[in-house]
C-alpha positions as CSV (number, residue, x, y, z in Angstrom):
1,M,-97.3,18.1,-31.7
2,L,-97.9,14.7,-32.8
3,L,-101.4,14.8,-31.5
4,A,-102.1,18.1,-33.6
5,G,-100.7,16.3,-36.8
6,L,-102.9,13.5,-36.4
7,A,-105.9,15.5,-36.0
8,H,-104.8,17.3,-39.2
9,I,-104.3,21.0,-36.8
10,N,-101.7,22.8,-38.7
11,L,-99.5,23.9,-36.3
12,Y,-97.4,25.9,-38.1
13,A,-99.5,28.1,-39.0
14,H,-101.8,28.8,-35.7
15,V,-98.7,28.7,-33.7
16,P,-95.3,28.7,-35.7
17,S,-93.1,29.1,-32.5
18,I,-94.1,26.3,-30.4
19,I,-92.0,24.7,-34.0
20,W,-89.4,26.3,-33.7
21,I,-89.3,26.1,-29.9
22,G,-89.7,21.9,-30.0
23,F,-86.6,22.1,-32.8
24,L,-84.2,24.2,-30.3
25,V,-84.9,22.0,-27.1
26,G,-84.2,18.8,-29.5
27,V,-81.1,20.3,-30.9
28,V,-79.7,21.7,-27.0
29,G,-80.6,18.2,-25.3
30,L,-78.9,16.3,-28.2
31,S,-76.0,18.5,-28.3
32,G,-75.9,18.2,-24.4
33,M,-76.7,14.4,-24.3
34,Y,-73.6,14.3,-26.9
35,W,-71.2,16.3,-24.7
36,L,-71.7,14.2,-21.8
37,Y,-71.0,11.0,-24.1
38,L,-67.2,12.1,-25.2
39,Y,-67.5,13.7,-21.3
40,S,-67.9,10.0,-20.1
41,V,-65.3,8.8,-22.8
42,K,-62.6,10.9,-21.7
43,S,-63.5,10.7,-17.9
44,A,-61.0,8.8,-15.5
45,N,-64.4,8.0,-13.3
46,M,-65.9,4.5,-14.5
47,H,-68.9,4.9,-12.3
48,L,-69.5,8.0,-14.9
49,R,-68.7,6.1,-17.7
50,R,-70.7,2.8,-17.1
51,F,-73.9,5.3,-16.3
52,V,-74.2,7.4,-19.8
53,E,-73.1,3.7,-21.6
54,R,-76.2,2.4,-20.1
55,A,-78.3,5.0,-20.7
56,T,-77.0,5.5,-24.3
57,F,-76.6,1.9,-25.2
58,G,-79.6,0.4,-23.2
59,R,-79.2,-2.3,-20.7
60,G,-79.3,-5.6,-23.4
61,L,-76.1,-4.5,-25.6
62,M,-74.5,-3.5,-22.2
63,N,-74.8,-7.3,-21.0
64,A,-73.5,-8.7,-25.0
65,L,-70.7,-6.5,-24.1
66,E,-69.7,-7.9,-20.8
67,Q,-69.6,-11.5,-21.8
68,M,-67.8,-10.5,-24.5
69,D,-65.1,-9.0,-21.8
70,E,-66.0,-12.6,-19.6
71,I,-65.3,-14.6,-22.4
72,R,-61.9,-12.4,-23.7
73,N,-60.5,-12.6,-20.2
74,F,-61.3,-16.6,-20.0
75,E,-59.1,-16.8,-23.3
76,K,-56.5,-14.7,-21.4
77,E,-56.3,-16.9,-18.6
78,T,-56.5,-20.5,-20.4
79,I,-54.1,-19.0,-23.1
80,G,-51.4,-17.2,-21.2
């Protein structure tokens, strides 16, 4: 669709169903990922939770969060 738009082809005029099918697939996919995220947060399965967090937030953010957890654990050990 992007390439057709860059070539100034009006897909809606030629094939309007492709726009609606693409929109529907996007909404279903986004809804499914949101449901999986909510399920993983409530689940007791830590492997599923970590997998979804890594897929959702990215590796860099997850590494930063893990380092913050290490700092908190170090502070608890040092103070307590």
